NUMI-29247 format. One record per residue: residue in one letter; x, y, z of N, C-alpha, C, O, CB in turn. Coordinates in steps of 0.02 Angstrom, whole numbers, plus 32768, in hexadecimal, padded with zeros to 4 digits. Each point is the difference from the previous one (the first is absolute). Glycine has a CB too. Layout:
# residues N
aXYZXYZXYZXYZXYZ/...
//
This chain:
# residues 91
m7BCB7C167DE08044801E801A7FF4802B803B7FCA801C7FF680687FE67F97/a7FE6801080A97FFC800B803D7FED805A8005800A80267FD080517F62804D/k7F90808980147FC280427FFC803C8025800880287FD480107F508017802B/k80AD80567FC3802F803A800A7FE0801380507FC4800E8005805380267F66/d80117FCC80CE7FDC801C80338011805280078030801F80147FD17F668027/e7FAB80937FA1801480588007803880198022803180187FE27F627FF88021/n80667FEC804280087FF88045805A800580118019801D80307F657F917FD4/k80A5802E7FC880407FE880128024803E7FEC7FF780237FCE7FFD7F5A8022/s8037808A8041803080347FF1803F7FE87FAD801B7FC97FFA7FD5805680B0/c8017800C7F32802380047FD880407FF37FEA801B7FF27FCB7F9D803A804A/c805D7FDF8033805D801080147FF27FC4803C7FFB802080348035808A7FBB/a7FCA7F13801F80037FFC8035802F7FC17FF27FE67FC880077FAC8079802C/p80BB7FC47FB7802E7FC07FF280027FE1803180288025801C801880017FA0/s7FB17F9C807E7FFE7FE6802380477FF3801580107FF4803A7F847FF47FA3/e80A9801C7FD880487FD18027801780378003803680027FE17FE97F877FF6/m7FCE80B880488012803C802C801B800980368035801780167F8B7FFB7FC0/g80047FD180427FE97FFD80457FCC803780007FE380107FCC808C7FC2806B/c7F82805780197FC88012800D7FFC80537FFD802E802580127FC67F668030/c7FC080917FA07FF680387FF07FE3801280287FD97FD78018803080257F91/k7FFB805280767FDD801A80288009803D7FE8802880117FD47FDA7FA68082/v7FC680797FD7800180507FEB802D8018803D7FFC7FF0803B7F8180247F86/e80B18019801D802E800280297FDF8056802B7FF98005803D807D7F9F7F69/s7F7F808580357FDC802E800C7FD3802C7FBF7FFF7FE37FC9805B8014809D/v7F83804C7F9F7FCE800A7FBB8032804C8008800B802B802B7F4E7F8A7FD4/i80B8803F7FC8802580557FF97FCF802E7FD27FC57FF07FF880C47FE18007/t7F95806D7FE27FEA801E7FD9801380227FC780318023800D7FAB7FD28045/v801280107F6E800E801D7FCF7FFD80507FFA7FCB801A800F80167F777FD1/d8055809A800B7FFF804F80127FE780177F9C800B7FD87FD2807D803980BB/d7F5C802C7F6C7FEF7FFE7FD18035800C7FCA7FEF800D7FC77FAD80088073/r80A87FE67FD980407FD07FBE800E7FE6800F803D7FFD80027FED80267FCC/g7FA47FA180557FFF7FBC7FEA80447FD6804080077FC37FFB7FCC80687F60/q805A7FFD80DD802C7FE6801B7FD67FE580397FC4800D8004809F80387FCE/t7FBF7F9080607FEA7FDE803080247FFC802D80387FFD7FE57F937FD67FE2/v803D802B8072802E7FDC803080047FBD80367FDA7FF3802E802B807A7FBC/l803A7F6E7FFE7FE17FDF802E80108003803E802E802980077FC27F9F7FAE/p7FF98017809080098024803380297FDF802480037FC57FEE7FA1806D800D/k808C7FE08041804E7FF2800B7FEC7FAD802580317FE18015801680BB8008/e7F9B7F557FE780007FD2803C80087FBA7F9C802B7FD67FF37F60807880C5/i804A7FC07F2A7FFC7FCD7FC3804E80117FC5800C7FDF7FCE7F498024803D/r80D8803C8010802E80047FC9803B7FD58055803C7FF77FF57F9C80A17F83/e801A7F5F80AA80397FE6802B7FEF7FC18006802D7FD680047FF08088803B/k7F9B7F8D7FC2800D7FA98012801D7FFE7FAB80377FEE80147F4C7FD2805B/a808480427F5E7FF580057FBC805380057FFA80217FDF7FD87F55805F8011/k80A47FEF8043803880127FE2801080247FC980237FE57FD57FE47FCF805A/i7FE3808C7FC97FE880187FD28027804A800F7FDA802C80157FB17F807FD9/q80BD8066800A8030804F7FFF7FD2802F7FC37FD47FF37FD780C57FCE8042/s7F8780737FF8800080477FE880307FD07FB9802D7FD8800C7FD180A78079/g7FE47F967F2B801C7FF57FD680127FBB7FDE802C7FF17FD87FE680718059/d7FC47F7F7FE97FF07FA37FED7FC280157FC47FD5802C8000803C7F7C8097/k7FFD802E7F407FDA7FE97FC97FC57FDE7FEF800D7FCB7FE58049803E8017/l7F6C8002800B7FDF7FCF80067FC67FFC7FC27FDD80307FF080477FD78092/a7FD77FA27F557FD080107FCF7FD27FEC802A7FFB7FDE8033803580197F5C/v7F9F8035803A7FB67FEA7FEB7FE77FD07FD8800B80077FC37FF38052804C/v7FD37F61800E7FF97FDA7FED7FB6800480077FF38004803C807D7FCF7FCF/s7F53802D7FCA7FD17FE27FE67FCE7FC97FF980077FDB7FCF803A805D8021/w7F8E7FBD80397FD47FD57FD07FCE800C7FD97FE28035800980387F988037/e7FCF80077F8A7FCB801A7FE47FC87FCD801380087FC4800D803A807C7F96/k7F797FEC805B7FC17FBF7FF77FBD80257FE87FE58031801A80487F7C8054/d7FC280347F627FD5800B7FD4801A80697FE47FE080357FFE7FAD7F4B804B/g80BF806D7FA67FF680467FD78018803E80338004803A7FEB7F8C7F947FCA/e80808020808E7FFA8015801880307FF3803A80007FC880187FA180467FA7/v808D8028805F802C7FFF804F7FDD7FDE80277FC4800A7FF8806B805E800A/c7FE17F6A80317FE87FF6802880178016803F7FE3801C802E7FFC7FA17F8C/c80828026803A80207FFE802C803D80307FF48010800F7FC77FBD7F818051/i80558088801E804080237FE580177FE580317FE07FF88034801580707F8E/s80597F80803080447FEE803C803080247FF5800780197FC87FED7F7B8044/l803E807A802C804280117FEA802F7FD2801F80097FEB80397FDA80887FB7/i80387F847FD6804A7FE680078043801A8010801D80297FDB7FAD7FA87FE5/k804D801A80718054801D7FF2801B7FEA7FBA7FF67FCE7FDD802C802480A6/v800380457F7680197FE77FA980357FAE801380027FCA7FE3801380E27FD7/e80177F728090802C7FCA7FE87FE07F9F801380217FCD7FF7805080AB8024/k7F597F8D7FFA7FC67FC580097FFC7FE47FB680137FC87FF27F9C80758075/l80397FE97F707FF280137FC9800E7FC87FD77FE77FCD7FE7802880A48033/a803A7FBF7FEB80387FEF7FDA801C7FAF7FFE801A7FDC7FD57FFE80A28049/e7FD27F7B802F802A7FB680237FB47FD07FDD800E7FCB7FE5804D806280BD/l7F5B7FE87F617FD47FC27FD77FF47FF67FC27FDC7FD67FE47FF680318068/v806C80487F8F7FE37FDA7FBB80457FF17FF680027FF87FC37F8A80448002/k80AC7FBC805080337FCE800A7FF37FB4800D80217FD47FE4800E808F8042/g7F9F7F92800780127FCB802B7FD67FF07FB680237FE47FD67FF4801E80D1/m7F90800E7F407FE37FE27FC1802680037FDF801C7FCA7FF37F8A8048800F/l807080217FE3802F7FF47FB6803A7FDF7FFC80097FE97FC77FD58072801E/g80497F9C803E803F8003801D800E7FA97FE380367FF97FE27FBC8074809A/p7FDB7F4C7F8C80087FD37FFE7FEB80037F9580257FE67FD77FC87FF180D7/v7FD4804E7F4180017FF17FCE8041801C7FBC80107FE37FCD7F71800E8072/m809280437FD78038802B7FDA80367FD48004802880087FD27FB680708049/k803B7F37802E802A7FED7FE97FD37FCE7FCF800D7FFD7FC480538021809C/d7F767FC57FB87FE87FDB7FBE801580107FBF80147FD07FDE7F968025805D/i805780507FA57FDE800B7FDD804F7FFE7FDE80017FE57FC97F7780518062/f80CB7FE47FEE803F800E800A803D7FB27FDB80377FF27FE87F8B806C809A/e7FE97F837F9B80507FB180117FEC7FBD7FC480157FC77FFF7FF4804080B8/k7FB780267F0D7FE77FC67FDB802F80177FCC80067FE27FCB7F777FFD8056/
//
């Protein structure tokens, strides 16, 4: 059995493309953060947009947190479940 690489990130989805640190943000005492304007513009995030918070766990602890626009998440789910559901209903 291959030895697990302890330094490897738990959230390195190779098929999703490049991952990089865009900025460092601070969490205030109420648990709130601010997404920098440059990130919001680049991601086309506007006031009122809904974001899903997705986390990955490693050894029982959250090691990575991502934000995904709800519309994009819905597209991903449809893409994954659509063919499965079609197969189920055709049987």
